[in-house]
Gaussian input, Z-matrix of N, CA and C with variables (Angstrom, degrees):
# hf/3-21g

backbone

0 1
 N
 C     1     B1
 C     2     B2     1     A1
 N     3     B3     2     A2     1     D1
 C     4     B4     3     A3     2     D2
 C     5     B5     4     A4     3     D3
 N     6     B6     5     A5     4     D4
 C     7     B7     6     A6     5     D5
 C     8     B8     7     A7     6     D6
 N     9     B9     8     A8     7     D7
 C    10    B10     9     A9     8     D8
 C    11    B11    10    A10     9     D9
 N    12    B12    11    A11    10    D10
 C    13    B13    12    A12    11    D11
 C    14    B14    13    A13    12    D12
 N    15    B15    14    A14    13    D13
 C    16    B16    15    A15    14    D14
 C    17    B17    16    A16    15    D15
 N    18    B18    17    A17    16    D16
 C    19    B19    18    A18    17    D17
 C    20    B20    19    A19    18    D18
 N    21    B21    20    A20    19    D19
 C    22    B22    21    A21    20    D20
 C    23    B23    22    A22    21    D21
 N    24    B24    23    A23    22    D22
 C    25    B25    24    A24    23    D23
 C    26    B26    25    A25    24    D24
 N    27    B27    26    A26    25    D25
 C    28    B28    27    A27    26    D26
 C    29    B29    28    A28    27    D27
 N    30    B30    29    A29    28    D28
 C    31    B31    30    A30    29    D29
 C    32    B32    31    A31    30    D30
 N    33    B33    32    A32    31    D31
 C    34    B34    33    A33    32    D32
 C    35    B35    34    A34    33    D33
 N    36    B36    35    A35    34    D34
 C    37    B37    36    A36    35    D35
 C    38    B38    37    A37    36    D36
 N    39    B39    38    A38    37    D37
 C    40    B40    39    A39    38    D38
 C    41    B41    40    A40    39    D39
 N    42    B42    41    A41    40    D40
 C    43    B43    42    A42    41    D41
 C    44    B44    43    A43    42    D42
 N    45    B45    44    A44    43    D43
 C    46    B46    45    A45    44    D44
 C    47    B47    46    A46    45    D45
 N    48    B48    47    A47    46    D46
 C    49    B49    48    A48    47    D47
 C    50    B50    49    A49    48    D48
 N    51    B51    50    A50    49    D49
 C    52    B52    51    A51    50    D50
 C    53    B53    52    A52    51    D51
 N    54    B54    53    A53    52    D52
 C    55    B55    54    A54    53    D53
 C    56    B56    55    A55    54    D54
 N    57    B57    56    A56    55    D55
 C    58    B58    57    A57    56    D56
 C    59    B59    58    A58    57    D57
 N    60    B60    59    A59    58    D58
 C    61    B61    60    A60    59    D59
 C    62    B62    61    A61    60    D60
 N    63    B63    62    A62    61    D61
 C    64    B64    63    A63    62    D62
 C    65    B65    64    A64    63    D63
 N    66    B66    65    A65    64    D64
 C    67    B67    66    A66    65    D65
 C    68    B68    67    A67    66    D66
 N    69    B69    68    A68    67    D67
 C    70    B70    69    A69    68    D68
 C    71    B71    70    A70    69    D69
 N    72    B72    71    A71    70    D70
 C    73    B73    72    A72    71    D71
 C    74    B74    73    A73    72    D72
 N    75    B75    74    A74    73    D73
 C    76    B76    75    A75    74    D74
 C    77    B77    76    A76    75    D75
 N    78    B78    77    A77    76    D76
 C    79    B79    78    A78    77    D77
 C    80    B80    79    A79    78    D78
 N    81    B81    80    A80    79    D79
 C    82    B82    81    A81    80    D80
 C    83    B83    82    A82    81    D81
 N    84    B84    83    A83    82    D82
 C    85    B85    84    A84    83    D83
 C    86    B86    85    A85    84    D84
 N    87    B87    86    A86    85    D85
 C    88    B88    87    A87    86    D86
 C    89    B89    88    A88    87    D87
 N    90    B90    89    A89    88    D88
 C    91    B91    90    A90    89    D89
 C    92    B92    91    A91    90    D90
 N    93    B93    92    A92    91    D91
 C    94    B94    93    A93    92    D92
 C    95    B95    94    A94    93    D93
 N    96    B96    95    A95    94    D94
 C    97    B97    96    A96    95    D95
 C    98    B98    97    A97    96    D96
 N    99    B99    98    A98    97    D97
 C   100   B100    99    A99    98    D98
 C   101   B101   100   A100    99    D99
 N   102   B102   101   A101   100   D100
 C   103   B103   102   A102   101   D101
 C   104   B104   103   A103   102   D102
 N   105   B105   104   A104   103   D103
 C   106   B106   105   A105   104   D104
 C   107   B107   106   A106   105   D105
 N   108   B108   107   A107   106   D106
 C   109   B109   108   A108   107   D107
 C   110   B110   109   A109   108   D108
 N   111   B111   110   A110   109   D109
 C   112   B112   111   A111   110   D110
 C   113   B113   112   A112   111   D111
 N   114   B114   113   A113   112   D112
 C   115   B115   114   A114   113   D113
 C   116   B116   115   A115   114   D114
 N   117   B117   116   A116   115   D115
 C   118   B118   117   A117   116   D116
 C   119   B119   118   A118   117   D117
 N   120   B120   119   A119   118   D118
 C   121   B121   120   A120   119   D119
 C   122   B122   121   A121   120   D120
 N   123   B123   122   A122   121   D121
 C   124   B124   123   A123   122   D122
 C   125   B125   124   A124   123   D123
 N   126   B126   125   A125   124   D124
 C   127   B127   126   A126   125   D125
 C   128   B128   127   A127   126   D126
 N   129   B129   128   A128   127   D127
 C   130   B130   129   A129   128   D128
 C   131   B131   130   A130   129   D129
 N   132   B132   131   A131   130   D130
 C   133   B133   132   A132   131   D131
 C   134   B134   133   A133   132   D132
 N   135   B135   134   A134   133   D133
 C   136   B136   135   A135   134   D134
 C   137   B137   136   A136   135   D135
 N   138   B138   137   A137   136   D136
 C   139   B139   138   A138   137   D137
 C   140   B140   139   A139   138   D138
 N   141   B141   140   A140   139   D139
 C   142   B142   141   A141   140   D140
 C   143   B143   142   A142   141   D141
 N   144   B144   143   A143   142   D142
 C   145   B145   144   A144   143   D143
 C   146   B146   145   A145   144   D144
 N   147   B147   146   A146   145   D145
 C   148   B148   147   A147   146   D146
 C   149   B149   148   A148   147   D147
 N   150   B150   149   A149   148   D148
 C   151   B151   150   A150   149   D149
 C   152   B152   151   A151   150   D150
 N   153   B153   152   A152   151   D151
 C   154   B154   153   A153   152   D152
 C   155   B155   154   A154   153   D153
 N   156   B156   155   A155   154   D154
 C   157   B157   156   A156   155   D155
 C   158   B158   157   A157   156   D156
 N   159   B159   158   A158   157   D157
 C   160   B160   159   A159   158   D158
 C   161   B161   160   A160   159   D159
 N   162   B162   161   A161   160   D160
 C   163   B163   162   A162   161   D161
 C   164   B164   163   A163   162   D162
 N   165   B165   164   A164   163   D163
 C   166   B166   165   A165   164   D164
 C   167   B167   166   A166   165   D165
 N   168   B168   167   A167   166   D166
 C   169   B169   168   A168   167   D167
 C   170   B170   169   A169   168   D168
 N   171   B171   170   A170   169   D169
 C   172   B172   171   A171   170   D170
 C   173   B173   172   A172   171   D171
 N   174   B174   173   A173   172   D172
 C   175   B175   174   A174   173   D173
 C   176   B176   175   A175   174   D174
 N   177   B177   176   A176   175   D175
 C   178   B178   177   A177   176   D176
 C   179   B179   178   A178   177   D177
 N   180   B180   179   A179   178   D178
 C   181   B181   180   A180   179   D179
 C   182   B182   181   A181   180   D180
 N   183   B183   182   A182   181   D181
 C   184   B184   183   A183   182   D182
 C   185   B185   184   A184   183   D183
 N   186   B186   185   A185   184   D184
 C   187   B187   186   A186   185   D185
 C   188   B188   187   A187   186   D186
 N   189   B189   188   A188   187   D187
 C   190   B190   189   A189   188   D188
 C   191   B191   190   A190   189   D189
 N   192   B192   191   A191   190   D190
 C   193   B193   192   A192   191   D191
 C   194   B194   193   A193   192   D192
 N   195   B195   194   A194   193   D193
 C   196   B196   195   A195   194   D194
 C   197   B197   196   A196   195   D195
 N   198   B198   197   A197   196   D196
 C   199   B199   198   A198   197   D197
 C   200   B200   199   A199   198   D198
 N   201   B201   200   A200   199   D199
 C   202   B202   201   A201   200   D200
 C   203   B203   202   A202   201   D201
 N   204   B204   203   A203   202   D202
 C   205   B205   204   A204   203   D203
 C   206   B206   205   A205   204   D204
 N   207   B207   206   A206   205   D205
 C   208   B208   207   A207   206   D206
 C   209   B209   208   A208   207   D207
 N   210   B210   209   A209   208   D208
 C   211   B211   210   A210   209   D209
 C   212   B212   211   A211   210   D210
 N   213   B213   212   A212   211   D211
 C   214   B214   213   A213   212   D212
 C   215   B215   214   A214   213   D213
 N   216   B216   215   A215   214   D214
 C   217   B217   216   A216   215   D215
 C   218   B218   217   A217   216   D216
 N   219   B219   218   A218   217   D217
 C   220   B220   219   A219   218   D218
 C   221   B221   220   A220   219   D219
 N   222   B222   221   A221   220   D220
 C   223   B223   222   A222   221   D221
 C   224   B224   223   A223   222   D222
 N   225   B225   224   A224   223   D223
 C   226   B226   225   A225   224   D224
 C   227   B227   226   A226   225   D225
 N   228   B228   227   A227   226   D226
 C   229   B229   228   A228   227   D227
 C   230   B230   229   A229   228   D228
 N   231   B231   230   A230   229   D229
 C   232   B232   231   A231   230   D230
 C   233   B233   232   A232   231   D231
 N   234   B234   233   A233   232   D232
 C   235   B235   234   A234   233   D233
 C   236   B236   235   A235   234   D234
 N   237   B237   236   A236   235   D235
 C   238   B238   237   A237   236   D236
 C   239   B239   238   A238   237   D237
 N   240   B240   239   A239   238   D238
 C   241   B241   240   A240   239   D239
 C   242   B242   241   A241   240   D240
 N   243   B243   242   A242   241   D241
 C   244   B244   243   A243   242   D242
 C   245   B245   244   A244   243   D243
 N   246   B246   245   A245   244   D244
 C   247   B247   246   A246   245   D245
 C   248   B248   247   A247   246   D246
 N   249   B249   248   A248   247   D247
 C   250   B250   249   A249   248   D248
 C   251   B251   250   A250   249   D249
 N   252   B252   251   A251   250   D250
 C   253   B253   252   A252   251   D251
 C   254   B254   253   A253   252   D252
 N   255   B255   254   A254   253   D253
 C   256   B256   255   A255   254   D254
 C   257   B257   256   A256   255   D255
 N   258   B258   257   A257   256   D256
 C   259   B259   258   A258   257   D257
 C   260   B260   259   A259   258   D258
 N   261   B261   260   A260   259   D259
 C   262   B262   261   A261   260   D260
 C   263   B263   262   A262   261   D261
 N   264   B264   263   A263   262   D262
 C   265   B265   264   A264   263   D263
 C   266   B266   265   A265   264   D264
 N   267   B267   266   A266   265   D265
 C   268   B268   267   A267   266   D266
 C   269   B269   268   A268   267   D267
 N   270   B270   269   A269   268   D268
 C   271   B271   270   A270   269   D269
 C   272   B272   271   A271   270   D270
 N   273   B273   272   A272   271   D271
 C   274   B274   273   A273   272   D272
 C   275   B275   274   A274   273   D273
 N   276   B276   275   A275   274   D274
 C   277   B277   276   A276   275   D275
 C   278   B278   277   A277   276   D276
 N   279   B279   278   A278   277   D277
 C   280   B280   279   A279   278   D278
 C   281   B281   280   A280   279   D279
 N   282   B282   281   A281   280   D280
 C   283   B283   282   A282   281   D281
 C   284   B284   283   A283   282   D282
 N   285   B285   284   A284   283   D283
 C   286   B286   285   A285   284   D284
 C   287   B287   286   A286   285   D285
 N   288   B288   287   A287   286   D286
 C   289   B289   288   A288   287   D287
 C   290   B290   289   A289   288   D288
 N   291   B291   290   A290   289   D289
 C   292   B292   291   A291   290   D290
 C   293   B293   292   A292   291   D291
 N   294   B294   293   A293   292   D292
 C   295   B295   294   A294   293   D293
 C   296   B296   295   A295   294   D294
 N   297   B297   296   A296   295   D295
 C   298   B298   297   A297   296   D296
 C   299   B299   298   A298   297   D297
 N   300   B300   299   A299   298   D298
 C   301   B301   300   A300   299   D299
 C   302   B302   301   A301   300   D300
 N   303   B303   302   A302   301   D301
 C   304   B304   303   A303   302   D302
 C   305   B305   304   A304   303   D303
 N   306   B306   305   A305   304   D304
 C   307   B307   306   A306   305   D305
 C   308   B308   307   A307   306   D306
 N   309   B309   308   A308   307   D307
 C   310   B310   309   A309   308   D308
 C   311   B311   310   A310   309   D309
 N   312   B312   311   A311   310   D310
 C   313   B313   312   A312   311   D311
 C   314   B314   313   A313   312   D312
 N   315   B315   314   A314   313   D313
 C   316   B316   315   A315   314   D314
 C   317   B317   316   A316   315   D315
 N   318   B318   317   A317   316   D316
 C   319   B319   318   A318   317   D317
 C   320   B320   319   A319   318   D318
 N   321   B321   320   A320   319   D319
 C   322   B322   321   A321   320   D320
 C   323   B323   322   A322   321   D321
 N   324   B324   323   A323   322   D322
 C   325   B325   324   A324   323   D323
 C   326   B326   325   A325   324   D324
 N   327   B327   326   A326   325   D325
 C   328   B328   327   A327   326   D326
 C   329   B329   328   A328   327   D327
 N   330   B330   329   A329   328   D328
 C   331   B331   330   A330   329   D329
 C   332   B332   331   A331   330   D330
 N   333   B333   332   A332   331   D331
 C   334   B334   333   A333   332   D332
 C   335   B335   334   A334   333   D333

   B1=1.3927
   B2=1.5205
   B3=1.3389
   B4=1.4592
   B5=1.4673
   B6=1.3361
   B7=1.4440
   B8=1.5803
   B9=1.3588
   B10=1.4231
   B11=1.5219
   B12=1.4491
   B13=1.4413
   B14=1.4765
   B15=1.3115
   B16=1.4350
   B17=1.5243
   B18=1.3211
   B19=1.3896
   B20=1.5456
   B21=1.3632
   B22=1.4395
   B23=1.4753
   B24=1.4719
   B25=1.4881
   B26=1.5304
   B27=1.3144
   B28=1.4794
   B29=1.4449
   B30=1.3858
   B31=1.4540
   B32=1.5212
   B33=1.3405
   B34=1.3743
   B35=1.5320
   B36=1.3067
   B37=1.4746
   B38=1.5163
   B39=1.3329
   B40=1.4590
   B41=1.6226
   B42=1.2637
   B43=1.5003
   B44=1.5175
   B45=1.2700
   B46=1.5397
   B47=1.4703
   B48=1.3827
   B49=1.4285
   B50=1.5536
   B51=1.2899
   B52=1.5006
   B53=1.4976
   B54=1.3519
   B55=1.4366
   B56=1.6171
   B57=1.3508
   B58=1.4012
   B59=1.5080
   B60=1.4238
   B61=1.5148
   B62=1.4826
   B63=1.4091
   B64=1.4179
   B65=1.4750
   B66=1.3430
   B67=1.5057
   B68=1.5689
   B69=1.2920
   B70=1.3693
   B71=1.5603
   B72=1.2993
   B73=1.4811
   B74=1.5048
   B75=1.3985
   B76=1.3484
   B77=1.5951
   B78=1.2368
   B79=1.4141
   B80=1.4061
   B81=1.4558
   B82=1.4256
   B83=1.5304
   B84=1.3453
   B85=1.5202
   B86=1.4590
   B87=1.3862
   B88=1.3386
   B89=1.6190
   B90=1.3227
   B91=1.3591
   B92=1.6094
   B93=1.2418
   B94=1.4961
   B95=1.4526
   B96=1.3506
   B97=1.4247
   B98=1.4854
   B99=1.3321
   B100=1.3949
   B101=1.5467
   B102=1.4130
   B103=1.4392
   B104=1.4846
   B105=1.3054
   B106=1.4742
   B107=1.6128
   B108=1.2686
   B109=1.4042
   B110=1.6119
   B111=1.3911
   B112=1.4730
   B113=1.4831
   B114=1.3222
   B115=1.5121
   B116=1.5975
   B117=1.3135
   B118=1.5190
   B119=1.4888
   B120=1.2723
   B121=1.4701
   B122=1.5876
   B123=1.3635
   B124=1.3806
   B125=1.5708
   B126=1.4144
   B127=1.4451
   B128=1.4960
   B129=1.3636
   B130=1.4579
   B131=1.5603
   B132=1.2801
   B133=1.5176
   B134=1.5683
   B135=1.2757
   B136=1.4343
   B137=1.5162
   B138=1.3030
   B139=1.4252
   B140=1.5760
   B141=1.3074
   B142=1.4984
   B143=1.4927
   B144=1.3094
   B145=1.4075
   B146=1.5541
   B147=1.3196
   B148=1.4804
   B149=1.4754
   B150=1.2788
   B151=1.4195
   B152=1.5609
   B153=1.3758
   B154=1.4730
   B155=1.6235
   B156=1.2535
   B157=1.4402
   B158=1.5726
   B159=1.3407
   B160=1.4700
   B161=1.6117
   B162=1.2631
   B163=1.5357
   B164=1.5121
   B165=1.3000
   B166=1.4518
   B167=1.5403
   B168=1.3477
   B169=1.5087
   B170=1.4870
   B171=1.2512
   B172=1.4702
   B173=1.5081
   B174=1.2520
   B175=1.5256
   B176=1.6461
   B177=1.3098
   B178=1.4288
   B179=1.4088
   B180=1.3461
   B181=1.4075
   B182=1.5670
   B183=1.3328
   B184=1.4926
   B185=1.5768
   B186=1.3315
   B187=1.4437
   B188=1.5808
   B189=1.3409
   B190=1.4951
   B191=1.5508
   B192=1.3719
   B193=1.4449
   B194=1.4491
   B195=1.2937
   B196=1.5130
   B197=1.4373
   B198=1.3669
   B199=1.4650
   B200=1.5361
   B201=1.3754
   B202=1.4032
   B203=1.5015
   B204=1.3685
   B205=1.4046
   B206=1.5325
   B207=1.3868
   B208=1.4882
   B209=1.5240
   B210=1.3847
   B211=1.4442
   B212=1.5382
   B213=1.3625
   B214=1.5676
   B215=1.4965
   B216=1.3156
   B217=1.4356
   B218=1.4868
   B219=1.2549
   B220=1.5109
   B221=1.6383
   B222=1.3369
   B223=1.4050
   B224=1.5464
   B225=1.2754
   B226=1.4143
   B227=1.5354
   B228=1.2765
   B229=1.4611
   B230=1.5196
   B231=1.3612
   B232=1.4679
   B233=1.4983
   B234=1.3519
   B235=1.4671
   B236=1.5222
   B237=1.3888
   B238=1.3924
   B239=1.5669
   B240=1.3289
   B241=1.5143
   B242=1.5574
   B243=1.2663
   B244=1.4589
   B245=1.5466
   B246=1.2601
   B247=1.4529
   B248=1.4606
   B249=1.3612
   B250=1.4394
   B251=1.5478
   B252=1.2323
   B253=1.4879
   B254=1.5228
   B255=1.3044
   B256=1.5032
   B257=1.4773
   B258=1.3190
   B259=1.4292
   B260=1.5257
   B261=1.3007
   B262=1.4689
   B263=1.5021
   B264=1.3244
   B265=1.4749
   B266=1.5594
   B267=1.3578
   B268=1.5657
   B269=1.4634
   B270=1.4470
   B271=1.4578
   B272=1.4540
   B273=1.3007
   B274=1.4845
   B275=1.5671
   B276=1.2510
   B277=1.5321
   B278=1.5630
   B279=1.3110
   B280=1.5541
   B281=1.4749
   B282=1.2814
   B283=1.5566
   B284=1.3787
   B285=1.4130
   B286=1.4117
   B287=1.5608
   B288=1.3905
   B289=1.4573
   B290=1.5437
   B291=1.3766
   B292=1.3996
   B293=1.5857
   B294=1.3762
   B295=1.4459
   B296=1.6706
   B297=1.4157
   B298=1.3740
   B299=1.4916
   B300=1.2979
   B301=1.4719
   B302=1.5109
   B303=1.3511
   B304=1.4373
   B305=1.5750
   B306=1.3739
   B307=1.4075
   B308=1.6132
   B309=1.3511
   B310=1.4602
   B311=1.6045
   B312=1.3004
   B313=1.4592
   B314=1.5529
   B315=1.2615
   B316=1.4842
   B317=1.5288
   B318=1.2714
   B319=1.4793
   B320=1.4856
   B321=1.3862
   B322=1.3467
   B323=1.5691
   B324=1.2678
   B325=1.4914
   B326=1.5609
   B327=1.2611
   B328=1.4939
   B329=1.4625
   B330=1.3295
   B331=1.4431
   B332=1.5018
   B333=1.4460
   B334=1.4927
   B335=1.5527
   A1=111.46
   A2=117.22
   A3=123.70
   A4=109.00
   A5=114.90
   A6=118.82
   A7=106.65
   A8=114.30
   A9=120.83
   A10=110.85
   A11=113.48
   A12=114.15
   A13=107.25
   A14=120.57
   A15=125.61
   A16=110.27
   A17=118.38
   A18=126.26
   A19=113.45
   A20=116.30
   A21=120.52
   A22=119.98
   A23=110.97
   A24=117.89
   A25=103.01
   A26=118.16
   A27=125.59
   A28=112.93
   A29=119.46
   A30=121.87
   A31=113.19
   A32=118.86
   A33=124.51
   A34=109.37
   A35=119.41
   A36=124.58
   A37=112.32
   A38=116.73
   A39=118.11
   A40=107.97
   A41=118.62
   A42=121.78
   A43=109.17
   A44=117.56
   A45=116.71
   A46=114.78
   A47=117.49
   A48=122.13
   A49=107.27
   A50=119.80
   A51=118.48
   A52=112.16
   A53=115.98
   A54=118.01
   A55=113.02
   A56=116.65
   A57=117.28
   A58=117.97
   A59=112.34
   A60=116.35
   A61=115.12
   A62=118.64
   A63=124.99
   A64=110.91
   A65=115.43
   A66=122.42
   A67=110.16
   A68=118.19
   A69=128.05
   A70=106.97
   A71=121.81
   A72=123.73
   A73=109.25
   A74=111.83
   A75=116.80
   A76=109.88
   A77=121.23
   A78=126.04
   A79=109.06
   A80=115.54
   A81=122.56
   A82=109.07
   A83=115.77
   A84=118.42
   A85=107.03
   A86=117.83
   A87=125.67
   A88=107.12
   A89=124.37
   A90=122.49
   A91=112.52
   A92=115.06
   A93=120.15
   A94=105.72
   A95=120.09
   A96=125.12
   A97=107.76
   A98=122.35
   A99=125.53
   A100=108.66
   A101=114.24
   A102=120.23
   A103=114.53
   A104=117.97
   A105=127.35
   A106=106.66
   A107=113.43
   A108=121.59
   A109=109.81
   A110=110.91
   A111=116.02
   A112=115.65
   A113=113.75
   A114=119.93
   A115=108.60
   A116=114.68
   A117=119.29
   A118=109.81
   A119=120.27
   A120=124.97
   A121=104.01
   A122=117.88
   A123=123.31
   A124=112.41
   A125=112.39
   A126=116.09
   A127=112.10
   A128=116.07
   A129=120.91
   A130=107.40
   A131=116.40
   A132=122.87
   A133=112.27
   A134=113.84
   A135=114.56
   A136=115.19
   A137=115.03
   A138=123.13
   A139=113.83
   A140=116.24
   A141=121.42
   A142=112.35
   A143=118.44
   A144=122.26
   A145=108.60
   A146=115.07
   A147=122.33
   A148=109.42
   A149=123.13
   A150=127.92
   A151=110.82
   A152=113.19
   A153=114.12
   A154=107.09
   A155=119.06
   A156=123.91
   A157=115.62
   A158=113.84
   A159=119.95
   A160=106.47
   A161=110.26
   A162=122.48
   A163=110.23
   A164=116.91
   A165=115.85
   A166=108.91
   A167=117.50
   A168=117.94
   A169=106.56
   A170=123.33
   A171=123.49
   A172=114.76
   A173=107.31
   A174=117.51
   A175=109.90
   A176=117.99
   A177=118.72
   A178=113.40
   A179=119.08
   A180=122.37
   A181=108.78
   A182=115.67
   A183=116.99
   A184=110.69
   A185=117.16
   A186=122.22
   A187=112.57
   A188=110.48
   A189=118.07
   A190=114.70
   A191=113.75
   A192=118.60
   A193=118.93
   A194=112.30
   A195=119.41
   A196=118.85
   A197=118.17
   A198=126.53
   A199=106.52
   A200=115.79
   A201=121.83
   A202=110.84
   A203=120.97
   A204=120.02
   A205=113.29
   A206=114.15
   A207=115.39
   A208=112.23
   A209=111.80
   A210=116.97
   A211=112.16
   A212=115.68
   A213=116.76
   A214=107.63
   A215=119.33
   A216=122.34
   A217=110.07
   A218=123.69
   A219=125.72
   A220=109.76
   A221=112.61
   A222=123.17
   A223=113.69
   A224=114.34
   A225=122.08
   A226=109.95
   A227=120.51
   A228=129.10
   A229=108.34
   A230=117.92
   A231=126.55
   A232=110.63
   A233=115.71
   A234=122.90
   A235=112.83
   A236=114.18
   A237=119.39
   A238=114.43
   A239=110.00
   A240=115.54
   A241=115.66
   A242=110.38
   A243=118.87
   A244=113.75
   A245=116.06
   A246=121.70
   A247=107.52
   A248=121.63
   A249=124.14
   A250=115.17
   A251=117.42
   A252=123.58
   A253=110.37
   A254=117.97
   A255=120.62
   A256=110.54
   A257=121.55
   A258=124.20
   A259=113.54
   A260=115.75
   A261=120.82
   A262=108.39
   A263=116.94
   A264=120.26
   A265=110.20
   A266=115.25
   A267=128.38
   A268=109.29
   A269=115.49
   A270=118.59
   A271=104.19
   A272=116.49
   A273=127.09
   A274=109.59
   A275=111.10
   A276=119.69
   A277=103.68
   A278=111.22
   A279=115.80
   A280=107.08
   A281=116.39
   A282=119.12
   A283=112.01
   A284=121.29
   A285=122.32
   A286=118.11
   A287=112.81
   A288=114.12
   A289=102.78
   A290=113.07
   A291=117.74
   A292=109.62
   A293=114.95
   A294=117.15
   A295=98.88
   A296=112.97
   A297=117.82
   A298=113.18
   A299=113.15
   A300=120.35
   A301=115.55
   A302=119.96
   A303=121.13
   A304=109.22
   A305=113.35
   A306=116.80
   A307=104.69
   A308=111.25
   A309=115.89
   A310=108.65
   A311=115.17
   A312=118.06
   A313=110.38
   A314=115.52
   A315=116.91
   A316=112.01
   A317=117.91
   A318=119.59
   A319=107.73
   A320=126.04
   A321=126.62
   A322=106.66
   A323=114.25
   A324=119.47
   A325=107.41
   A326=119.46
   A327=120.65
   A328=115.55
   A329=118.90
   A330=124.43
   A331=118.38
   A332=113.00
   A333=115.27
   A334=109.68
   D1=135.89
   D2=-178.47
   D3=-120.54
   D4=134.15
   D5=-179.21
   D6=-120.58
   D7=120.01
   D8=-177.95
   D9=-105.07
   D10=137.92
   D11=177.43
   D12=166.43
   D13=-160.22
   D14=176.99
   D15=-125.72
   D16=143.25
   D17=-172.82
   D18=-55.35
   D19=-33.35
   D20=-174.11
   D21=-88.38
   D22=1.44
   D23=-173.82
   D24=-82.18
   D25=137.40
   D26=176.35
   D27=-61.47
   D28=-42.74
   D29=179.68
   D30=-70.00
   D31=-34.80
   D32=175.90
   D33=-65.53
   D34=-43.50
   D35=174.31
   D36=-57.95
   D37=-40.00
   D38=-179.36
   D39=-70.29
   D40=-42.22
   D41=176.15
   D42=-59.51
   D43=-47.53
   D44=178.87
   D45=-63.11
   D46=-38.68
   D47=175.86
   D48=-64.36
   D49=-45.74
   D50=179.54
   D51=-56.35
   D52=-49.30
   D53=-177.19
   D54=-66.14
   D55=-39.98
   D56=173.40
   D57=-61.47
   D58=-43.54
   D59=176.93
   D60=-64.50
   D61=-20.15
   D62=-176.99
   D63=-105.45
   D64=6.02
   D65=-179.67
   D66=52.57
   D67=50.08
   D68=-179.86
   D69=-104.06
   D70=118.83
   D71=178.10
   D72=-75.70
   D73=141.51
   D74=176.14
   D75=-152.35
   D76=162.66
   D77=171.84
   D78=-112.51
   D79=125.23
   D80=-177.51
   D81=-92.03
   D82=127.22
   D83=172.78
   D84=-117.96
   D85=113.35
   D86=-175.98
   D87=-88.75
   D88=110.38
   D89=-174.50
   D90=-83.22
   D91=12.69
   D92=168.74
   D93=-86.11
   D94=-32.63
   D95=-174.27
   D96=-94.53
   D97=-31.68
   D98=-176.72
   D99=-139.12
   D100=98.88
   D101=-177.15
   D102=-60.97
   D103=139.35
   D104=178.03
   D105=-77.14
   D106=135.90
   D107=176.74
   D108=-87.80
   D109=164.96
   D110=175.39
   D111=-55.09
   D112=-38.46
   D113=-175.75
   D114=-59.63
   D115=-41.82
   D116=-179.53
   D117=-68.54
   D118=-40.15
   D119=-177.57
   D120=-65.16
   D121=-47.22
   D122=-176.21
   D123=-59.66
   D124=-38.40
   D125=-179.81
   D126=-67.22
   D127=-35.08
   D128=178.87
   D129=-68.28
   D130=-39.75
   D131=-177.72
   D132=-65.68
   D133=-16.03
   D134=172.26
   D135=-80.28
   D136=-10.45
   D137=-177.63
   D138=-116.81
   D139=-23.93
   D140=177.83
   D141=-138.13
   D142=149.55
   D143=-173.17
   D144=-69.80
   D145=154.50
   D146=173.66
   D147=-56.93
   D148=-38.58
   D149=-176.61
   D150=-64.75
   D151=-34.81
   D152=-179.05
   D153=-77.53
   D154=-34.82
   D155=-176.47
   D156=-77.22
   D157=-39.84
   D158=-171.73
   D159=-86.20
   D160=125.26
   D161=-177.86
   D162=-88.90
   D163=95.72
   D164=-177.74
   D165=-98.77
   D166=19.51
   D167=-179.84
   D168=-117.54
   D169=-4.04
   D170=-175.67
   D171=-85.61
   D172=170.69
   D173=-176.52
   D174=-64.68
   D175=-41.03
   D176=177.92
   D177=-58.38
   D178=-39.98
   D179=-176.13
   D180=-67.62
   D181=-41.21
   D182=178.67
   D183=-70.49
   D184=-40.13
   D185=179.49
   D186=-56.94
   D187=-43.92
   D188=-179.73
   D189=-78.04
   D190=-9.10
   D191=-176.54
   D192=56.09
   D193=34.80
   D194=-179.89
   D195=-62.27
   D196=-24.92
   D197=177.34
   D198=-54.34
   D199=-43.36
   D200=-173.53
   D201=-67.85
   D202=-19.26
   D203=-176.93
   D204=-88.75
   D205=-10.80
   D206=178.62
   D207=48.81
   D208=62.38
   D209=-172.53
   D210=-75.61
   D211=145.58
   D212=171.06
   D213=-90.41
   D214=177.62
   D215=-169.54
   D216=-66.32
   D217=-34.69
   D218=179.36
   D219=-64.06
   D220=-43.22
   D221=174.70
   D222=-59.76
   D223=-43.17
   D224=177.80
   D225=-64.33
   D226=-46.41
   D227=179.69
   D228=-57.13
   D229=-40.10
   D230=178.98
   D231=-66.61
   D232=-41.87
   D233=177.73
   D234=-63.36
   D235=-38.39
   D236=-178.30
   D237=-62.25
   D238=-34.28
   D239=174.50
   D240=-78.03
   D241=-34.96
   D242=176.84
   D243=-72.45
   D244=-30.98
   D245=-174.53
   D246=-140.59
   D247=87.34
   D248=-174.58
   D249=-62.10
   D250=-22.16
   D251=178.07
   D252=-65.03
   D253=-9.85
   D254=175.50
   D255=-83.18
   D256=-8.45
   D257=179.29
   D258=-77.32
   D259=130.10
   D260=177.14
   D261=-67.07
   D262=130.02
   D263=-172.16
   D264=-117.63
   D265=154.23
   D266=-5.51
   D267=-77.66
   D268=164.72
   D269=165.36
   D270=-118.30
   D271=135.92
   D272=-174.26
   D273=-123.09
   D274=125.02
   D275=173.95
   D276=-98.76
   D277=124.37
   D278=-175.25
   D279=-154.60
   D280=123.30
   D281=175.62
   D282=43.90
   D283=56.11
   D284=178.85
   D285=59.05
   D286=19.36
   D287=179.83
   D288=-118.69
   D289=169.90
   D290=171.25
   D291=-134.25
   D292=121.69
   D293=-166.75
   D294=-117.70
   D295=127.37
   D296=179.02
   D297=-112.73
   D298=138.94
   D299=179.80
   D300=78.27
   D301=165.19
   D302=-177.03
   D303=-101.95
   D304=122.26
   D305=177.71
   D306=-141.12
   D307=109.77
   D308=-166.35
   D309=-60.53
   D310=-41.04
   D311=-177.49
   D312=-64.58
   D313=-45.72
   D314=175.88
   D315=-61.33
   D316=-38.27
   D317=-179.55
   D318=-67.12
   D319=-40.14
   D320=-179.02
   D321=-60.19
   D322=-47.98
   D323=-176.25
   D324=-60.93
   D325=-47.48
   D326=-174.44
   D327=-76.07
   D328=-39.44
   D329=-166.04
   D330=-107.17
   D331=-13.82
   D332=-177.32
   D333=-109.15

C-alpha cells in the first residue's frame, strides 16, 4: 500500500495515525519531496473522478485563482501534475484501487 500526501496535512496525519494504530504497513510518498508526474495522475484518474481528486477548496486553488479560469477536466488534470498541492489528500493506492481523502468508516471497511 502506498499513501501519497504531505506530512503537514491534517487528513494525511489522520490516515497515518489510523494505519499505525491498526498495525497496517504502508509506504509514504511525500509529493513535496518527489513531485508526481502526469502519468501517475492519469493512472489515478482511470479509477477516480477528477472531481474527487482535484481540491478546489484549498489554499493553492485560491492562490492560483483557478476558479476564474473555469477549467475543464483535462485542464484540471494538467494542473494536478503541474501543482501537486491541488491534489486532495491523502491518496492511497491499495489492491488496484485509489482511495482519496480520509474517511475513518471507509478505512475500517477497506483495511480492517
